[in-house]
N, CA, C and O atoms as a MOPAC input file, in Angstrom:
PM7 MOZYME 1SCF
protein

 N    -71.62500 1    38.75300 1   136.36800 1
 C    -71.23900 1    39.73100 1   135.39900 1
 C    -70.93300 1    41.08400 1   136.01700 1
 O    -70.16100 1    41.85900 1   135.45200 1
 N    -71.48600 1    41.36100 1   137.09400 1
 C    -71.26300 1    42.62900 1   137.75400 1
 C    -69.81600 1    42.75000 1   138.21400 1
 O    -69.24600 1    43.84100 1   138.22000 1
 N    -69.23600 1    41.63900 1   138.59400 1
 C    -67.86000 1    41.65700 1   139.05700 1
 C    -66.90000 1    41.94400 1   137.91400 1
 O    -65.88300 1    42.60600 1   138.11900 1
 N    -67.19700 1    41.46800 1   136.73400 1
 C    -66.32100 1    41.71400 1   135.59500 1
 C    -66.28000 1    43.19300 1   135.24300 1
 O    -65.23500 1    43.71500 1   134.85300 1
 N    -67.38500 1    43.84800 1   135.37800 1
 C    -67.42500 1    45.27800 1   135.08100 1
 C    -66.58500 1    46.06000 1   136.08100 1
 O    -65.89900 1    47.00900 1   135.70400 1
 N    -66.63100 1    45.67800 1   137.32700 1
 C    -65.83600 1    46.38700 1   138.32900 1
 C    -64.35200 1    46.13300 1   138.13600 1
 O    -63.53500 1    47.01400 1   138.40300 1
 N    -64.00000 1    44.96900 1   137.68500 1
 C    -62.59700 1    44.65300 1   137.41400 1
 C    -62.10300 1    45.51300 1   136.25300 1
 O    -60.99100 1    46.04000 1   136.29200 1
 N    -62.92100 1    45.64800 1   135.24100 1
 C    -62.53300 1    46.47200 1   134.10000 1
 C    -62.40100 1    47.92900 1   134.50900 1
 O    -61.51400 1    48.62800 1   134.02000 1
 N    -63.25500 1    48.38900 1   135.38300 1
 C    -63.17400 1    49.77700 1   135.84000 1
 C    -61.93000 1    49.99900 1   136.67100 1
 O    -61.30500 1    51.05400 1   136.55800 1
 N    -61.55100 1    49.05100 1   137.49300 1
 C    -60.35700 1    49.22300 1   138.31300 1
 C    -59.10300 1    49.20700 1   137.44300 1
 O    -58.15100 1    49.93900 1   137.71500 1
 N    -59.09600 1    48.38000 1   136.40200 1
 C    -57.96700 1    48.37700 1   135.47600 1
 C    -57.89500 1    49.70800 1   134.72500 1
 O    -56.80600 1    50.23200 1   134.48900 1
 N    -59.01600 1    50.23300 1   134.36300 1
 C    -59.05700 1    51.51700 1   133.66800 1
 C    -58.52100 1    52.62900 1   134.56300 1
 O    -57.85400 1    53.54900 1   134.09000 1
 N    -58.81600 1    52.53900 1   135.85300 1
 C    -58.30400 1    53.54600 1   136.78200 1
 C    -56.78400 1    53.44400 1   136.90900 1
 O    -56.10300 1    54.46400 1   137.01400 1
 N    -56.25300 1    52.22900 1   136.90100 1
 C    -54.81000 1    52.04700 1   136.98600 1
 C    -54.11700 1    52.54700 1   135.72400 1
 O    -53.02200 1    53.10300 1   135.81200 1
 N    -54.70700 1    52.37100 1   134.58400 1
 C    -54.10600 1    52.79400 1   133.32400 1
 C    -54.44200 1    54.23600 1   132.98800 1
 O    -54.05200 1    54.71700 1   131.92400 1
 N    -55.13700 1    54.92700 1   133.83900 1
 C    -55.55900 1    56.29900 1   133.58200 1
 C    -54.42000 1    57.30300 1   133.79700 1
 O    -54.66100 1    58.50700 1   133.72100 1
 N    -53.21800 1    56.85900 1   134.05600 1
 C    -52.10000 1    57.75800 1   134.30400 1
 C    -51.67900 1    58.52100 1   133.05300 1
 O    -50.91700 1    59.48300 1   133.15200 1
 N    -52.13700 1    58.13000 1   131.92600 1
 C    -51.88100 1    58.86800 1   130.69900 1
 C    -50.49400 1    58.60300 1   130.13900 1
 O    -50.19900 1    57.48600 1   129.71400 1
 N    -49.66100 1    59.59500 1   130.13400 1
 C    -48.36100 1    59.51000 1   129.49900 1
 C    -47.31400 1    58.81700 1   130.35200 1
 O    -46.23300 1    58.51000 1   129.84800 1
 N    -47.58500 1    58.56300 1   131.60300 1
 C    -46.59300 1    57.93900 1   132.47800 1
 C    -46.63900 1    56.42600 1   132.27200 1
 O    -47.56700 1    55.74700 1   132.71000 1
 N    -45.61700 1    55.92200 1   131.59800 1
 C    -45.43100 1    54.48300 1   131.44800 1
 C    -43.93400 1    54.21700 1   131.32400 1
 O    -43.13800 1    55.15500 1   131.36800 1
 N    -43.54600 1    52.98000 1   131.17100 1
 C    -42.12700 1    52.64900 1   131.17700 1
 C    -41.39500 1    53.22900 1   129.96500 1
 O    -40.19800 1    53.50100 1   130.05900 1
 N    -42.06200 1    53.42400 1   128.85100 1
 C    -41.41000 1    53.95200 1   127.65400 1
 C    -41.12700 1    55.45200 1   127.78500 1
 O    -40.04300 1    55.92400 1   127.43900 1
 N    -42.10100 1    56.17600 1   128.28100 1
 C    -41.88200 1    57.62100 1   128.43500 1
 C    -40.86800 1    57.89600 1   129.53600 1
 O    -40.05900 1    58.81600 1   129.40800 1
 N    -40.89400 1    57.13100 1   130.59500 1
 C    -39.90700 1    57.31700 1   131.66100 1
 C    -38.50300 1    56.97600 1   131.16800 1
 O    -37.54100 1    57.67200 1   131.49300 1
 N    -38.39000 1    55.91600 1   130.39200 1
 C    -37.09200 1    55.55100 1   129.82100 1
 C    -36.59800 1    56.64000 1   128.88300 1
 O    -35.42000 1    56.99600 1   128.90600 1
 N    -37.48300 1    57.16600 1   128.06500 1
 C    -37.11200 1    58.24500 1   127.15100 1
 C    -36.70100 1    59.49200 1   127.91800 1
 O    -35.72200 1    60.14400 1   127.55700 1
 N    -37.42600 1    59.82700 1   128.95700 1
 C    -37.09700 1    60.98600 1   129.77600 1
 C    -35.74100 1    60.81500 1   130.44400 1
 O    -34.93500 1    61.74500 1   130.44900 1
 N    -35.48200 1    59.65600 1   130.99900 1
 C    -34.17700 1    59.38200 1   131.61900 1
 C    -33.06600 1    59.46600 1   130.57600 1
 O    -31.99000 1    59.99200 1   130.86000 1
 N    -33.31400 1    58.96100 1   129.39200 1
 C    -32.32500 1    59.02600 1   128.31200 1
 C    -31.97700 1    60.46900 1   127.96300 1
 O    -30.79900 1    60.80100 1   127.82800 1
 N    -32.97700 1    61.32800 1   127.81600 1
 C    -32.71100 1    62.72500 1   127.46600 1
 C    -32.04000 1    63.47500 1   128.60300 1
 O    -31.19400 1    64.33500 1   128.35700 1
 N    -32.39600 1    63.17300 1   129.82600 1
 C    -31.71200 1    63.79700 1   130.96900 1
 C    -30.25400 1    63.36300 1   130.99800 1
 O    -29.36500 1    64.17200 1   131.26400 1
 N    -30.01300 1    62.09900 1   130.72700 1
 C    -28.63300 1    61.60300 1   130.68600 1
 C    -27.84400 1    62.32300 1   129.59000 1
 O    -26.71400 1    62.75300 1   129.82200 1
 N    -28.42400 1    62.45300 1   128.41500 1
 C    -27.74000 1    63.15000 1   127.32700 1
 C    -27.51000 1    64.62300 1   127.64400 1
 O    -26.48200 1    65.18800 1   127.27100 1
 N    -28.45100 1    65.23400 1   128.32000 1
 C    -28.36300 1    66.67500 1   128.57300 1
 C    -27.30500 1    67.02000 1   129.61100 1
 O    -26.63900 1    68.04700 1   129.48400 1
 N    -27.13200 1    66.18200 1   130.64200 1
 C    -26.28300 1    66.59000 1   131.75100 1
 C    -25.11400 1    65.66500 1   132.05900 1
 O    -24.08000 1    66.14400 1   132.52500 1
 N    -25.22900 1    64.38400 1   131.82500 1
 C    -24.21600 1    63.45300 1   132.30100 1
 C    -23.33500 1    62.86200 1   131.21300 1
 O    -22.28400 1    62.29900 1   131.51700 1
 N    -23.72600 1    62.97400 1   129.98700 1
 C    -22.98500 1    62.36500 1   128.89600 1
 C    -21.70800 1    63.14100 1   128.61700 1
 O    -21.58300 1    64.29900 1   129.01300 1
 N    -20.76700 1    62.51200 1   127.94000 1
 C    -19.51500 1    63.17500 1   127.57500 1
 C    -19.77700 1    64.37200 1   126.66200 1
 O    -19.06400 1    65.37300 1   126.74000 1
 N    -20.76500 1    64.28600 1   125.82000 1
 C    -21.09000 1    65.34900 1   124.87100 1
 C    -22.38600 1    66.05400 1   125.28600 1
 O    -23.30100 1    66.18500 1   124.47300 1
 N    -22.47100 1    66.50400 1   126.52500 1
 C    -23.69300 1    67.14200 1   127.01000 1
 C    -23.86700 1    68.53200 1   126.39600 1
 O    -22.98700 1    69.02500 1   125.69000 1
 N    -24.99700 1    69.14500 1   126.67200 1
 C    -25.31900 1    70.42800 1   126.04800 1
 C    -24.34200 1    71.53000 1   126.44500 1
 O    -23.99700 1    72.36300 1   125.60700 1
 N    -23.89400 1    71.55900 1   127.67200 1
 C    -22.97600 1    72.59900 1   128.13100 1
 C    -21.64700 1    72.48300 1   127.39200 1
 O    -21.09000 1    73.48600 1   126.94600 1
 N    -21.14800 1    71.27200 1   127.26500 1
 C    -19.89500 1    71.05300 1   126.54100 1
 C    -20.05000 1    71.44900 1   125.07900 1
 O    -19.15400 1    72.07300 1   124.51000 1
 N    -21.16400 1    71.09700 1   124.47100 1
 C    -21.39300 1    71.44600 1   123.07500 1
 C    -21.44600 1    72.96200 1   122.88600 1
 O    -20.93000 1    73.48200 1   121.89700 1
 N    -22.06400 1    73.66800 1   123.82700 1
 C    -22.13400 1    75.12900 1   123.75100 1
 C    -20.73600 1    75.73900 1   123.84100 1
 O    -20.40400 1    76.64100 1   123.07200 1
 N    -19.92000 1    75.25300 1   124.77200 1
 C    -18.55300 1    75.76500 1   124.90800 1
 C    -17.73100 1    75.47800 1   123.65900 1
 O    -16.97400 1    76.33300 1   123.19800 1
 N    -17.87900 1    74.28100 1   123.11400 1
 C    -17.13500 1    73.94000 1   121.90800 1
 C    -17.56600 1    74.78700 1   120.71400 1
 O    -16.72800 1    75.16900 1   119.89700 1
 N    -18.84300 1    75.08000 1   120.60400 1
 C    -19.32300 1    75.91900 1   119.50200 1
 C    -18.75400 1    77.32500 1   119.61600 1
 O    -18.37000 1    77.92000 1   118.60900 1
 N    -18.69500 1    77.86500 1   120.83700 1
 C    -18.10300 1    79.18900 1   121.02400 1
 C    -16.61600 1    79.16900 1   120.69000 1
 O    -16.10100 1    80.11100 1   120.08800 1
 N    -15.93500 1    78.11100 1   121.07400 1
 C    -14.51800 1    78.00200 1   120.79500 1
 C    -14.25800 1    77.91100 1   119.29200 1
 O    -13.31200 1    78.51500 1   118.78500 1
 N    -15.08900 1    77.16400 1   118.58900 1
 C    -14.95100 1    77.04900 1   117.12900 1
 C    -15.16000 1    78.40600 1   116.46600 1
 O    -14.42500 1    78.77200 1   115.54800 1
 N    -16.15000 1    79.14300 1   116.92400 1
 C    -16.41400 1    80.46600 1   116.35000 1
 C    -15.23100 1    81.41000 1   116.58100 1
 O    -14.84300 1    82.16000 1   115.68400 1
 N    -14.66800 1    81.36700 1   117.77800 1
 C    -13.51800 1    82.21200 1   118.09200 1
 C    -12.31600 1    81.84900 1   117.21500 1
 O    -11.61300 1    82.73200 1   116.72400 1
 N    -12.08900 1    80.55700 1   117.02300 1
 C    -10.96900 1    80.11100 1   116.20200 1
 C    -11.17200 1    80.45800 1   114.72800 1
 O    -10.21000 1    80.77900 1   114.03100 1
 N    -12.40400 1    80.39800 1   114.25300 1
 C    -12.66900 1    80.79400 1   112.86500 1
 C    -12.41500 1    82.28300 1   112.66200 1
 O    -11.91600 1    82.68700 1   111.61200 1
 N    -12.75500 1    83.10600 1   113.66200 1
 C    -12.47100 1    84.54000 1   113.57500 1
 C    -10.96800 1    84.79200 1   113.55700 1
 O    -10.48700 1    85.63100 1   112.79600 1
 N    -10.22500 1    84.07000 1   114.39000 1
 C     -8.77100 1    84.21300 1   114.39100 1
 C     -8.18500 1    83.78700 1   113.05200 1
 O     -7.26400 1    84.42400 1   112.54200 1
 N     -8.71900 1    82.71000 1   112.48300 1
 C     -8.24500 1    82.24100 1   111.18200 1
 C     -8.45700 1    83.31300 1   110.11600 1
 O     -7.57100 1    83.55900 1   109.29800 1
 N     -9.62000 1    83.94700 1   110.12400 1
 C     -9.90300 1    85.00400 1   109.15000 1
 C     -8.94600 1    86.17800 1   109.33600 1
 O     -8.48300 1    86.75800 1   108.35300 1
 N     -8.64500 1    86.53500 1   110.58500 1
 C     -7.70000 1    87.62100 1   110.84300 1
 C     -6.30800 1    87.27400 1   110.33000 1
 O     -5.64400 1    88.11100 1   109.71800 1
 N     -5.86200 1    86.03800 1   110.57700 1
 C     -4.53200 1    85.63400 1   110.11600 1
 C     -4.46400 1    85.56100 1   108.59700 1
 O     -3.43200 1    85.88500 1   108.01000 1
 N     -5.54600 1    85.14100 1   107.95500 1
 C     -5.56200 1    85.12300 1   106.49300 1
 C     -5.48000 1    86.53800 1   105.92900 1
 O     -4.80100 1    86.77500 1   104.93000 1
 N     -6.17700 1    87.48100 1   106.57400 1
 C     -6.10800 1    88.88000 1   106.13900 1
 C     -4.68800 1    89.41900 1   106.30900 1
 O     -4.16700 1    90.09200 1   105.41900 1
 N     -4.06500 1    89.12400 1   107.44800 1
 C     -2.69900 1    89.58900 1   107.68800 1
 C     -1.72500 1    88.95400 1   106.69400 1
 O     -0.77800 1    89.60400 1   106.25300 1
 N     -1.95600 1    87.68600 1   106.34200 1
 C     -1.10600 1    87.01000 1   105.36700 1
 C     -1.23200 1    87.67100 1   104.00200 1
 O     -0.22800 1    87.86800 1   103.31800 1
 N     -2.44300 1    88.01300 1   103.60000 1
 C     -2.62900 1    88.69700 1   102.31500 1
 C     -1.90400 1    90.03600 1   102.29500 1
 O     -1.27000 1    90.38600 1   101.30000 1
 N     -1.99500 1    90.78900 1   103.39500 1
 C     -1.28700 1    92.06900 1   103.47500 1
 C      0.22200 1    91.85600 1   103.38900 1
 O      0.91400 1    92.63200 1   102.73000 1
 N      0.73900 1    90.82700 1   104.03800 1
 C      2.18000 1    90.54800 1   104.01800 1
 C      2.64600 1    90.14400 1   102.62200 1
 O      3.74100 1    90.51400 1   102.19800 1
 N      1.81600 1    89.38600 1   101.91200 1
 C      2.17800 1    88.97800 1   100.55000 1
 C      2.23600 1    90.19800 1    99.64100 1
 O      3.14500 1    90.31500 1    98.81900 1
 N      1.27800 1    91.10200 1    99.77800 1
 C      1.28300 1    92.31900 1    98.95000 1
 C      2.50800 1    93.16700 1    99.28500 1
 O      3.16100 1    93.69100 1    98.38300 1
 N      2.82400 1    93.30500 1   100.56500 1
 C      3.99400 1    94.09000 1   100.95900 1
 C      5.28000 1    93.44000 1   100.45100 1
 O      6.20000 1    94.14500 1   100.03600 1
 N      5.35800 1    92.13400 1   100.47700 1
 C      6.54300 1    91.43300 1    99.98600 1
 C      6.71900 1    91.65600 1    98.48900 1
 O      7.83900 1    91.83800 1    98.01300 1
 N      5.62000 1    91.64100 1    97.75100 1
 C      5.71600 1    91.87800 1    96.30400 1
 C      6.21000 1    93.28600 1    96.02100 1
 O      7.03400 1    93.48500 1    95.12900 1
 N      5.71600 1    94.26800 1    96.76900 1
 C      6.18200 1    95.64000 1    96.54600 1
 C      7.64400 1    95.78800 1    96.94700 1
 O      8.38400 1    96.53200 1    96.30400 1
 N      8.06500 1    95.10500 1    97.97900 1
 C      9.47400 1    95.17200 1    98.38600 1
 C     10.35500 1    94.55100 1    97.31300 1
 O     11.39300 1    95.11500 1    96.96700 1
 N      9.96100 1    93.40200 1    96.78300 1
 C     10.76500 1    92.73900 1    95.75400 1
 C     10.83900 1    93.56400 1    94.47500 1
 O     11.84700 1    93.52400 1    93.77100 1
 N      9.78200 1    94.31200 1    94.16800 1
 C      9.79900 1    95.13600 1    92.96400 1
 C     10.69100 1    96.36900 1    93.14400 1
 O     11.37200 1    96.77900 1    92.20400 1
 N     10.69300 1    96.95100 1    94.32400 1
 C     11.43800 1    98.18900 1    94.57200 1
 C     12.36500 1    98.00900 1    95.77400 1
 O     12.27600 1    98.74900 1    96.75400 1
 N     13.24600 1    97.03000 1    95.68900 1
 C     14.06400 1    96.70000 1    96.85100 1
 C     15.03900 1    97.82700 1    97.19700 1
 O     15.26900 1    98.09600 1    98.37600 1
 N     15.60300 1    98.47900 1    96.21000 1
 C     16.54000 1    99.56600 1    96.49500 1
 C     15.80100 1   100.74900 1    97.12100 1
 O     16.28600 1   101.33400 1    98.08900 1
 N     14.65600 1   101.10000 1    96.59100 1
 C     13.85900 1   102.19900 1    97.13400 1
 C     13.41900 1   101.88800 1    98.56400 1
 O     13.46400 1   102.75500 1    99.43600 1
 N     13.00100 1   100.66400 1    98.79600 1
 C     12.55700 1   100.26300 1   100.13800 1
 C     13.70800 1   100.36000 1   101.13900 1
 O     13.53300 1   100.87500 1   102.24300 1
 N     14.86200 1    99.87300 1   100.76000 1
 C     16.02700 1    99.93400 1   101.65500 1
 C     16.43400 1   101.37100 1   101.95300 1
 O     16.80200 1   101.69100 1   103.08400 1
 N     16.37100 1   102.22100 1   100.96600 1
 C     16.74100 1   103.62500 1   101.18500 1
 C     15.72700 1   104.32700 1   102.09200 1
 O     16.11700 1   105.13000 1   102.93900 1
 N     14.43500 1   104.03700 1   101.93000 1
 C     13.40900 1   104.71600 1   102.72300 1
 C     13.30700 1   104.16400 1   104.14500 1
 O     13.23100 1   104.93900 1   105.09900 1
 N     13.30300 1   102.87400 1   104.29800 1
 C     13.07000 1   102.27000 1   105.61000 1
 C     14.33800 1   102.19900 1   106.46900 1
 O     14.29000 1   102.44800 1   107.67400 1
 N     15.46800 1   101.85900 1   105.84400 1
 C     16.67900 1   101.60800 1   106.61300 1
 C     17.78100 1   102.64100 1   106.36300 1
 O     18.90100 1   102.50000 1   106.85400 1
 N     17.45400 1   103.65900 1   105.61000 1
 C     18.38000 1   104.75500 1   105.31100 1
 C     19.68600 1   104.26300 1   104.68800 1
 O     20.76000 1   104.76600 1   105.01600 1
 N     19.59500 1   103.28800 1   103.79700 1
 C     20.77200 1   102.83300 1   103.06900 1
 C     21.20500 1   103.92200 1   102.08900 1
 O     20.38100 1   104.66900 1   101.56300 1
 N     22.49100 1   103.99100 1   101.86200 1
 C     22.99000 1   104.96500 1   100.89100 1
 C     24.28300 1   104.44300 1   100.29500 1
 O     24.93000 1   103.54400 1   100.83300 1
 N     24.63300 1   105.03200 1    99.17800 1
 C     25.89500 1   104.66900 1    98.53500 1
 C     27.01400 1   105.45300 1    99.21000 1
 O     26.75200 1   106.36500 1    99.99300 1
 N     28.26400 1   105.09700 1    98.90600 1
 C     29.40100 1   105.70200 1    99.59900 1
 C     29.51200 1   107.20600 1    99.36000 1
 O     29.88200 1   107.93800 1   100.27800 1
 N     29.21800 1   107.66400 1    98.21300 1
 C     29.39600 1   109.07500 1    97.91700 1
 C     28.11100 1   109.87200 1    97.99300 1
 O     28.01700 1   110.94100 1    97.39100 1
 N     27.12300 1   109.37900 1    98.71500 1
 C     25.84200 1   110.06100 1    98.86200 1
 C     25.64700 1   110.53000 1   100.28700 1
 O     26.15600 1   109.92200 1   101.22900 1
 N     24.90200 1   111.62300 1   100.44000 1
 C     24.51200 1   112.09400 1   101.74200 1
 C     23.00000 1   111.92000 1   101.89800 1
 O     22.24600 1   112.01600 1   100.93000 1
 N     22.58000 1   111.66400 1   103.12500 1
 C     21.15000 1   111.49000 1   103.38800 1
 C     20.64500 1   112.68900 1   104.14100 1
 O     21.19300 1   113.07200 1   105.17400 1
 N     19.59400 1   113.27600 1   103.61500 1
 C     18.94300 1   114.40400 1   104.28100 1
 C     17.51300 1   113.98800 1   104.57900 1
 O     16.75100 1   113.64600 1   103.67400 1
 N     17.15600 1   114.01900 1   105.85700 1
 C     15.80300 1   113.63500 1   106.27500 1
 C     14.95400 1   114.86400 1   106.41500 1
 O     15.34000 1   115.81500 1   107.09400 1
 N     13.80700 1   114.86000 1   105.78400 1
 C     12.84100 1   115.93900 1   105.88200 1
 C     11.57200 1   115.36900 1   106.49700 1
 O     10.95600 1   114.45200 1   105.95500 1
 N     11.19700 1   115.92800 1   107.63600 1
 C      9.98200 1   115.44300 1   108.29900 1
 C      8.93500 1   116.49800 1   108.36100 1
 O      7.84800 1   116.25900 1   108.88700 1

């Protein structure tokens, strides 16, 4: 019986490694693979997130510029003769243009 106790103690010493086993090592290798070697690694995801943010800001700027252009187009269509006279100095044949600055 004394030998059985020593065998159990030696097995306990071998299993005393705690968290180091084939499952934790496999999981660790999996996460390292995902973090650095995979097509969608963390660095690539970070760059893509920054690119998306930059593109969303550009989209907002273009939408703002489009709204301004639509408002300007409406004012031009409402006062096309006034706009042509002010911006391009259009005049009728018997009119003179005097610029005051």
